[in-house]
C-alpha positions in Angstrom: -11.9 18.8 16.8 -8.5 17.4 17.8 -5.4 19.1 16.4 -4.0 16.8 13.7 -0.5 18.2 14.4 -0.7 17.4 18.1 1.4 14.4 19.3 -0.4 11.2 20.0 -0.8 10.6 23.7 -2.6 8.0 25.9 -4.5 9.8 28.6 -4.0 8.3 32.1 -5.4 9.3 35.5 -2.0 10.7 36.5 -1.1 12.4 33.2 -0.2 11.7 29.6 1.8 8.8 28.2 3.8 8.6 25.0 3.7 5.4 22.9 6.9 4.0 21.4 6.5 1.6 18.5 8.8 -0.5 16.4 7.8 -3.1 13.8 9.5 -6.3 12.6 8.0 -7.1 9.3 8.3 -10.6 7.8 8.0 -10.3 4.0 8.1 -13.5 2.0 10.2 -13.3 -1.1 7.5 -14.1 -3.6 9.6 -13.1 -6.6 11.0 -16.6 -6.7 8.8 -19.8 -6.9 11.2 -21.9 -4.7 12.4 -21.8 -1.1 15.5 -20.3 0.4 17.5 -23.5 0.6 15.7 -26.0 -1.5 13.9 -26.3 -4.9 10.5 -27.0 -3.3 7.5 -24.9 -4.6 6.0 -22.0 -2.5 2.5 -21.7 -4.1 -0.2 -20.4 -1.7 -3.1 -22.7 -0.9 -1.5 -26.0 -2.0 -2.6 -29.2 -0.2 -0.8 -29.7 3.1 2.7 -31.3 2.9 2.7 -31.4 -0.9 5.5 -28.8 -1.2 8.2 -30.3 1.1 11.6 -31.4 -0.1 14.0 -33.7 1.9 15.9 -30.5 2.9 12.7 -28.9 4.3 11.9 -32.1 6.2 15.4 -32.2 7.7 16.2 -35.7 6.5 19.6 -36.9 7.5 22.5 -35.9 5.2 20.5 -33.1 3.5 22.5 -29.9 3.0 21.1 -26.4 2.3 22.0 -24.5 -0.8 21.2 -20.8 -0.9 18.8 -19.6 -3.5 20.6 -16.9 -5.4 17.4 -15.1 -6.5 16.3 -14.8 -2.9 19.6 -13.1 -2.0 19.2 -10.8 -5.0 15.7 -9.8 -4.1 16.7 -9.0 -0.5 19.6 -6.8 -1.8 17.2 -5.0 -4.3 14.8 -4.4 -1.4 17.7 -2.9 0.7 18.7 -0.6 -2.1 15.1 0.6 -2.5 15.1 1.5 1.2 18.4 3.4 0.8 20.0 0.9 3.2 23.6 -0.2 3.6 24.3 -3.5 1.7 26.8 -5.5 3.7 29.3 -7.1 1.3 29.9 -9.9 3.9 27.1 -11.6 5.8 26.6 -14.9 7.5 23.8 -17.4 8.3 23.3 -18.4 11.9 21.3 -21.2 13.5 18.6 -20.1 15.9 18.0 -23.2 18.1 14.6 -23.9 19.6 12.1 -26.8 19.6 8.7 -26.5 18.0 6.6 -29.1 16.3 6.5 -27.3 12.9 10.3 -26.9 12.8 11.8 -30.3 11.7 15.4 -29.2 12.0 15.1 -28.1 15.6 16.6 -24.8 14.5 15.9 -21.9 12.1 18.5 -20.7 9.7 18.6 -16.9 10.1 21.0 -14.0 10.3 21.5 -12.4 13.8 25.0 -11.0 14.0 25.9 -10.3 10.4 22.7 -9.5 8.4 22.7 -9.0 4.6 21.3 -5.4 4.8 22.2 -2.7 7.3 20.6 0.6 8.3 18.1 2.4 5.9 15.0 4.5 6.2 11.4 4.9 5.0 9.8 8.3 4.5 6.2 8.7 5.7 3.6 11.4 6.0 2.4 11.7 9.6 -0.7 13.6 8.3 -1.8 12.4 4.9 -3.5 15.7 4.2 -0.3 17.7 4.8 2.4 17.0 2.2 5.0 18.7 4.5 4.4 16.4 7.5 7.4 14.2 6.5 9.0 11.9 9.0 11.9 9.4 8.5 11.4 6.0 10.1 14.8 4.2 10.5 15.4 0.7 9.3 17.8 -1.1 11.6 18.5 -4.1 9.3 17.1 -6.7 6.9 18.1 -10.2 7.4 17.1 -13.3 5.4 15.8 -16.3 7.1 13.6 -19.4 6.5 10.0 -19.7 7.6 8.7 -22.4 9.9 5.8 -24.7 9.1 2.2 -24.3 10.4 0.3 -26.1 13.1 -3.5 -26.6 12.6 -5.5 -27.0 15.8 -9.0 -27.1 14.4 -8.9 -30.3 12.4 -9.4 -32.7 15.3 -10.7 -32.3 18.9 -7.7 -34.0 20.6 -4.7 -33.4 18.3 -2.9 -30.9 16.1 -1.8 -31.4 12.5 1.5 -30.2 11.0 1.7 -28.6 7.5 5.3 -28.2 6.4 4.5 -26.4 3.1 5.8 -23.0 4.5 8.8 -24.6 6.1 11.9 -23.2 4.4 10.1 -20.4 2.6 12.4 -17.3 2.2 11.6 -14.4 4.4 13.1 -10.9 4.7 12.8 -9.7 8.2 12.7 -5.9 8.0 13.4 -4.5 11.5 12.5 -0.8 12.1 13.9 1.4 14.8 11.5 2.4 17.6 10.8 5.7 15.7 6.9 5.5 15.5 4.9 7.4 18.1 1.3 6.5 17.2 -0.9 3.8 15.6 -1.4 6.2 12.6 2.4 6.4 12.0 2.8 2.7 12.2 0.0 2.3 9.7 1.6 4.8 7.4 4.9 3.1 7.7 3.5 -0.3 7.0 1.5 0.9 3.9 4.6 2.7 2.6 6.8 -0.3 3.1 4.3 -2.6 1.4 4.1 -0.2 -1.5 7.9 -0.2 -1.9 8.1 -4.0 -1.8 5.4 -4.2 -4.5 7.2 -1.7 -6.7 10.4 -3.6 -6.4 8.6 -6.9 -7.0 10.4 -8.8 -4.2 7.2 -9.4 -2.2 3.5 -9.2 -3.2 2.6 -7.7 0.2 -0.5 -9.9 0.5 -1.1 -9.8 4.2 -4.3 -11.9 4.0 -2.3 -14.8 2.6 0.6 -14.3 5.1 3.2 -13.3 2.6 3.6 -10.1 4.8 3.0 -9.9 8.5 4.3 -7.8 11.4 5.5 -8.3 14.9 4.5 -5.2 16.8 6.8 -3.9 19.6 5.0 -1.5 21.9 6.1 0.4 25.1 4.9 3.5 26.9 6.7 6.2 28.8 6.2 9.7 30.2 7.1 12.2 27.4 10.9 12.7 27.4 11.7 9.8 29.7 13.7 6.6 28.9 12.0 3.8 27.0 9.8 1.6 29.0 9.6 -2.2 28.9 8.2 -3.4 25.5 6.0 -6.3 24.6 5.9 -8.0 21.2 2.6 -8.9 19.5 3.3 -11.6 17.0 2.1 -12.2 13.4 -0.4 -9.4 12.9 -1.7 -9.7 9.4 -3.3 -6.4 8.4 -2.5 -2.7 8.7 -5.8 -2.1 10.5 -5.0 -4.9 13.0 -1.5 -3.5 13.6 -3.0 -0.1 14.5 -5.6 -1.8 16.8 -3.0 -3.9 18.5 -0.9 -0.8 19.3 -3.9 1.2 20.6 -5.0 -1.7 22.8 -1.5 -2.6 24.1 -0.6 1.0 24.9 -3.9 1.4 26.8 -3.3 -1.9 28.7 0.3 -0.9 29.7 -0.8 2.6 30.9 -3.6 1.1 33.0 -1.2 -1.5 34.4 1.5 1.1 35.3 -0.9 3.6 36.8 -2.3 0.8 39.0 1.2 0.2 40.4 2.0 -2.9 38.3 4.9 -3.7 36.1 5.0 -4.3 32.3 6.6 -7.7 31.7 8.7 -8.2 28.5 6.7 -10.9 26.8 5.3 -12.2 23.5 1.6 -11.6 22.9 -1.0 -12.5 20.3 -3.7 -10.2 18.8 -7.3 -11.3 18.8 -9.0 -9.5 15.9 -12.5 -10.4 17.0 -11.9 -8.7 20.4 -9.5 -6.1 19.2 -7.3 -7.1 22.1 -3.9 -8.7 22.9 -3.3 -11.6 25.2 -0.1 -13.1 26.7 1.5 -16.0 24.8 4.9 -16.6 26.5 7.7 -14.7 28.2 10.0 -13.0 25.7 13.3 -14.9 25.2 16.6 -13.2 24.8 19.1 -14.0 22.0 21.2 -16.2 24.3 18.2 -18.4 25.0 18.3 -19.5 21.3 22.0 -20.5 21.4 22.8 -18.8 18.2 25.9 -19.9 16.4 27.2 -19.8 12.7 25.6 -22.4 10.5 28.4 -24.9 9.8 26.7 -26.0 6.5 26.7 -22.6 4.9 29.6 -20.4 3.8 29.4 -16.6 4.4 27.8 -14.6 1.6 30.3 -12.4 -0.2 28.9 -9.9 -2.6 30.9 -8.2 -5.3 30.3 -4.7 -6.7 29.1 -6.0 -10.1 26.3 -8.0 -8.4 25.2 -5.0 -6.3 25.3 -2.7 -9.4 23.2 -5.1 -11.3 20.6 -5.1 -8.5 20.6 -1.3 -8.4 20.2 -1.0 -12.1 17.2 -3.4 -12.0 15.2 -1.2 -9.7 12.1 0.5 -11.1 11.1 4.1 -10.4 10.0 4.0 -6.7 6.9 5.7 -5.2 8.6 8.9 -3.9 10.4 9.6 -7.1 7.3 8.8 -9.2 5.2 11.1 -7.0 7.6 14.0 -7.4 7.7 13.4 -11.2 3.9 13.5 -11.3 3.9 16.8 -9.4 6.4 18.2 -11.8 3.8 17.5 -14.6 1.3 19.7 -12.9 -0.6 17.0 -11.0 -1.7 18.1 -7.5 0.2 16.6 -4.6 -3.0 14.8 -3.4 -3.6 13.2 -6.8 0.1 12.3 -7.1 0.0 10.5 -3.8 -3.2 8.6 -4.7 -1.8 7.6 -8.0 1.5 6.3 -6.6 0.1 4.5 -3.5 -0.2 1.2 -5.3 2.1 0.0 -8.1 -0.8 -1.3 -10.2 -2.4 2.2 -10.2 0.9 3.8 -11.1 1.6 1.4 -14.0 -1.9 2.0 -15.4 -1.6 5.8 -15.1 1.9 5.7 -16.8 0.3 3.7 -19.6 -2.4 6.4 -19.9 0.3 9.1 -20.1 2.2 7.1 -22.7 -1.0 6.9 -24.8 -0.9 10.7 -25.0 -3.3 11.9 -22.2 -2.6 15.4 -20.7 -1.3 14.7 -17.2 -3.4 17.0 -15.1 -6.7 16.2 -16.9 -5.8 12.5 -16.8 -5.1 12.5 -13.1 -8.3 14.3 -12.2 -10.3 11.8 -14.4 -8.6 8.7 -12.9 -9.1 9.8 -9.3 -12.7 11.1 -9.7 -14.2 9.0 -12.5 -12.3 5.8 -12.9 -11.8 5.0 -9.2 -15.5 5.9 -8.6 -16.7 3.5 -11.3 -14.4 0.7 -10.2 -15.5 1.0 -6.6 -19.1 0.8 -7.6 -18.4 -2.3 -9.7 -16.2 -3.9 -7.0 -13.2 -4.1 -9.4 -9.5 -3.3 -9.2 -7.7 -1.2 -11.7 -6.2 -4.3 -13.2 -9.7 -5.5 -13.9 -10.9 -2.2 -15.5 -12.8 -2.9 -18.8 -11.5 0.4 -20.1 -7.8 0.3 -21.0 -5.4 3.2 -20.7 -5.5 3.6 -24.5 -9.3 3.7 -24.4 -9.3 6.2 -21.6 -6.8 8.4 -23.5 -9.1 8.4 -26.5 -12.0 9.5 -24.3 -10.0 12.3 -22.8 -8.9 13.5 -26.3 -12.5 13.7 -27.4 -13.2 16.1 -24.4 -10.1 18.1 -25.0 -10.8 18.7 -28.7 -14.4 19.7 -28.1 -15.9 16.6 -29.8 -17.9 15.9 -26.6 -18.6 17.8 -23.4 -17.6 16.7 -20.0 -21.2 15.7 -19.2 -21.4 13.6 -22.3 -18.0 12.1 -21.5 -19.5 10.6 -18.3 -22.3 8.9 -20.3 -19.8 7.6 -22.9 -17.6 6.2 -20.1 -20.4 4.3 -18.6 -21.2 2.8 -22.0 -17.6 1.9 -22.5 -17.5 0.1 -19.1 -20.5 -2.0 -20.0 -19.9 -2.7 -23.7 -16.2 -2.7 -24.1 -16.6 -0.3 -27.1 -14.1 2.5 -27.8 -15.0 6.1 -27.0 -15.1 7.3 -30.7 -17.2 4.3 -31.6 -19.7 5.1 -28.8 -19.9 8.8 -29.8 -20.4 8.0 -33.5 -23.0 5.2 -33.1 -25.1 7.1 -30.6 -24.8 10.5 -32.1 -23.3 12.1 -29.1 -21.0 14.7 -30.7 -21.0 18.1 -29.2 -22.5 20.9 -31.3 -21.1 24.4 -31.7 -23.9 25.4 -34.2 -24.7 28.9 -33.0 -28.1 28.7 -34.8 -29.2 25.7 -32.8 -27.8 27.1 -29.6 -29.4 30.5 -30.1 -32.8 28.8 -30.7 -32.5 26.8 -27.5 -31.3 30.0 -25.6 -34.2 32.0 -26.9 -36.7 29.4 -25.8 -35.1 29.1 -22.3 -35.1 32.9 -21.8 -38.6 33.2 -22.9 -39.8 30.5 -20.6 -37.9 32.1 -17.7 -38.6 35.8 -18.2 -39.0 36.5 -14.5 -35.5 35.0 -13.8 -34.0 37.1 -16.6 -35.3 40.2 -14.9 -33.9 39.0 -11.6 -30.5 38.4 -13.2 -30.4 41.9 -14.7 -31.4 43.3 -11.3 -28.3 41.9 -9.6 -28.5 38.1 -9.3 -25.5 36.9 -11.4 -25.8 33.4 -9.9 -28.7 32.8 -12.3 -26.3 32.7 -15.2 -25.5 29.1 -14.4 -29.2 28.3 -14.2 -29.7 29.4 -17.8 -26.6 27.5 -19.0 -27.9 24.4 -17.3 -31.3 24.7 -18.9 -29.9 25.1 -22.4 -27.6 22.0 -21.9 -30.6 20.1 -20.6 -32.7 21.1 -23.6 -29.9 20.1 -26.0 -29.3 16.8 -24.2 -25.8 17.8 -23.1 -24.6 18.1 -26.7 -24.2 21.9 -26.8 -20.6 23.2 -26.5 -20.6 24.9 -23.1 -18.1 27.6 -24.2 -20.4 28.6 -27.1 -23.4 28.5 -24.8 -21.7 30.9 -22.3 -20.6 33.3 -25.1 -24.1 33.4 -26.8 -25.8 33.8 -23.4 -23.6 36.8 -22.5 -24.3 38.3 -25.8 -28.1 38.1 -25.2 -28.4 39.1 -21.5 -25.2 41.0 -20.9 
C-alpha cells in the first residue's frame, strides 16, 4: 500500500516529476437575482435570450451601472477567505471578439482587483486531522460572464444564447500551491463549502454557477516551474482531478520524448478523461486592457466593510473546532461541517436539546445511512431536528433501547409520526422489570446449559451471546443494563 504521506509524483522513464497546480475558479454571485451591470434576471434554465437587457445586448448609448449587492457579496467572500479587501479598485475592459460577447469586450478587473491575497486551509489527508496545508489566494476580481454558443441545434450553424451575458462572476485565483489532484480536489471542495456558508454562490457546478480553469505544469522536484497549460471550464471536482492527472501525464511523456510543453488553452473531455488543445494561450497585452471609461473606480469605506464582516456566519473551520470542543470526534465534526445544509440541520438538532456526542454519532451513522438508501438530501429528511432530538431523548432516559430506536426511526421516516407517538402506539417501551427479565434469563440459560458450562470454564465471550438471546426473546424491549446486571448475578 502506498504511503499516504508520501508526495505525489508522476513516474517517468527517466525519474520522478512533480506536479504544480493552480486553479482559477469562476463563481457566479447567485445571492442576487440580477446581473452585474443591469437589472436582467439570472435564473438558470430560462428560455434562450429571455433574460437580456439592452445593456447586456450592447445597444448604442447603454451605460453599465454596478450592482451594489454583487460588490457586497464579493467583499464578504474575500473576508471569509481572510483576504485583503482593497479600498480602491477599478474595472478594466478586456478586448476580444467572440460571437457570444456583444460588446466586443468583457468588463473585468486586471490591474486593481476588489480583493487581494488570502488563503484556504485544506487537509492533504482527510484521515489525518494534522495534515493541514494553506493554499494561497492571489486575488478575487469581479467580472461579467459572456453568453453561450450552442452548436448542436443545427447541422450548419450555431445559435447564440445571451442569457448568461453580464452575469456577475467572482474569479478566485489561487497561487500555484497544489501538488496533486487530491490537493486540488480538497481545495475546490473547501472553497465551495465556504462560498455556500457565506451564501454568495450556491456552488452548483452542474449548472455552471461554479467552474474551474485548471493550470498544470510539471518539473523535476526542486527545479523552477515548468511551462503551464490552462484547461478551461471544468465543471466538477472529479473532472478537475482527472484533468490534472491526464495533463500531468501528457506533459511528462512529451518532455521525456524530447518535446516542449506549449503554453496553451485546452479543453477537458469527460467521456475520454483527457484534455485536447483549444488555442494558444494569450498574454494580457493581447487583450489590450484599459480602464473602462464608463465606470468610476470602486471606493469602499470602513463602515461598508464592517457591515460585510458582521454579516458573515460561523464558517466551516470555526464550526468544526466548536463541535470538537463539545466532545464530537474530529472525523464526525469534519463530516458535519462539510456542507452548510448539514451543519444547519445539526445546529438545529443541538438547539432542540440533543446531547452533542450522541447526536453526532446518530446523524453520521443512522440519519446519513437512511437518507442515502432513500436517495434524499438532509433538506428532504422526513424527520426534523426536533423529531430526532425527541428520539435521542427516549434512548438517553431509558424509555427505549438503541435497538428499538432503529425500529422507531424507520417508522418515523415512513409515517412522519413523532418518536414518542410511535413508541406509545406500538408498545415499544423498554422494560426494566427484573421479574420479566429474570424469567427470560432463566429460560435462555436452561436452553443453553452447555454454553453456560463453557462460559464458566473460561469463555467470557459467551456473555454477549446470552445477552443477545435475552434481548431477542423480549423483542428488544429489555433494558440492556438490567439484563447485564441480572446475568452477572446468575452466572458470575
